[in-house]
C-alpha positions in Angstrom: -183.6 48.7 -47.0 -181.0 50.4 -45.4 -181.1 54.3 -45.3 -178.3 56.3 -46.1 -176.8 58.1 -43.3 -176.2 61.9 -43.7 -172.3 63.1 -43.3 -171.4 64.4 -40.1 -170.1 67.3 -41.8 -173.6 68.3 -43.7 -175.1 67.6 -40.6 -173.4 70.3 -38.8 -173.7 72.5 -41.8 -177.4 72.1 -41.8 -177.9 72.8 -38.4 -175.5 75.8 -38.5 -177.3 77.2 -41.5 -180.8 76.9 -39.8 -179.2 78.6 -36.5 -178.4 81.3 -38.6 -181.4 81.6 -40.4 -183.6 81.5 -36.8 -181.0 84.4 -35.8 -181.8 86.5 -39.0 -185.5 86.0 -38.5 -184.9 87.1 -34.7 -182.9 90.0 -35.5 -185.0 91.5 -38.4 -188.4 91.0 -36.2 -186.4 92.8 -33.1 -185.4 95.5 -35.7 -188.9 96.5 -36.7 -189.0 94.8 -40.2 -192.4 92.5 -39.1 -192.3 89.0 -38.3 -191.8 86.8 -41.3 -194.1 84.1 -41.2 -192.8 82.1 -44.3 -189.3 82.1 -42.6 -190.8 81.0 -39.2 -192.8 78.1 -41.0 -189.9 77.3 -42.9 -187.7 77.2 -39.6 -190.6 74.8 -38.2 -189.7 72.4 -41.0 -185.7 72.6 -41.0 -185.2 72.2 -37.0 -186.2 68.7 -36.5 -184.4 67.4 -39.5 -181.5 69.2 -39.0 -181.3 68.2 -35.3 -182.4 64.5 -36.2 -179.1 64.4 -38.8 -177.0 65.8 -36.0 -178.1 63.6 -33.5 -177.7 60.7 -35.8 -174.1 61.5 -36.7 -173.2 62.0 -33.4 -174.6 58.5 -32.8 -177.6 59.2 -30.8 -180.0 56.9 -32.3 -183.1 57.1 -30.0 -182.7 61.0 -30.0 -182.5 61.1 -33.5 -185.6 58.9 -33.6 -187.7 61.4 -31.5 -186.6 64.0 -33.7 -187.7 62.5 -36.6 -191.2 61.7 -35.1 -191.5 65.8 -34.3 -190.7 66.2 -37.9 -193.2 64.0 -38.9 -195.8 66.6 -37.5 -193.9 69.8 -38.5 -195.3 70.0 -41.9 -199.0 70.5 -40.1 -197.6 73.0 -37.9 -195.7 75.0 -40.6 -199.2 75.2 -42.3 -200.9 76.6 -39.5 -198.2 79.4 -39.6 -198.3 79.8 -42.8 -202.0 80.4 -42.5 -201.8 82.6 -39.8 -199.6 84.9 -41.5 -201.7 85.1 -44.6 -204.9 85.8 -42.7 -203.2 88.5 -40.5 -201.8 90.0 -44.0 -205.6 90.2 -45.1 -207.0 91.7 -42.1 -204.4 94.4 -42.5 -205.4 94.7 -46.3 -202.2 93.3 -47.5 -202.4 91.2 -50.8 -201.7 87.7 -50.7 -197.9 86.2 -51.0 -198.7 83.7 -53.8 -195.8 81.7 -53.1 -196.8 81.5 -49.2 -200.6 80.8 -50.2 -199.2 78.2 -52.6 -197.1 76.1 -49.7 -200.1 76.6 -47.2 -202.4 74.7 -49.8 -199.7 72.1 -50.7 -198.1 71.3 -47.4 -200.7 69.8 -45.8 -201.1 67.3 -48.8 -197.2 66.6 -48.6 -197.7 66.1 -44.7 -200.6 63.5 -45.2 -198.2 61.5 -47.6 -195.5 62.0 -45.5 -197.3 60.4 -42.6 -199.1 57.9 -44.8 -195.4 56.3 -45.7 -194.0 56.7 -42.2 -197.2 54.5 -41.0 -196.8 52.0 -43.6 -193.1 52.0 -43.0 -193.7 51.4 -39.0 -196.6 48.5 -40.0 -193.5 46.7 -41.9 -191.2 46.9 -39.3 -193.7 45.4 -36.9 -194.6 42.6 -39.1 
């Protein structure tokens, strides 16, 4: 089954939006608003996929495959970032952000499903 290609315009848009989100995270943190752990976790998931689509649109298939491999592990790293933010908030006496807590509980399950699908796809390509 052939995979649908992401249009080049959308790949550029996704990369630009991800870069803008990264810039706002840095500017807000430098401005003294505190580090937004949810945004950081979201960026950990977004960057590999934005780069993969951009590299694929530019014809760099091997580099896109490497970015895709990194993206497969990004859910676990994003979960660690979310839990870090939650635990640090709890140590400061802040209440739990329920959206972040739900994401921190659901992301590992999504990551396991994603990796299982990737491994199953890899095995069928070898056969």
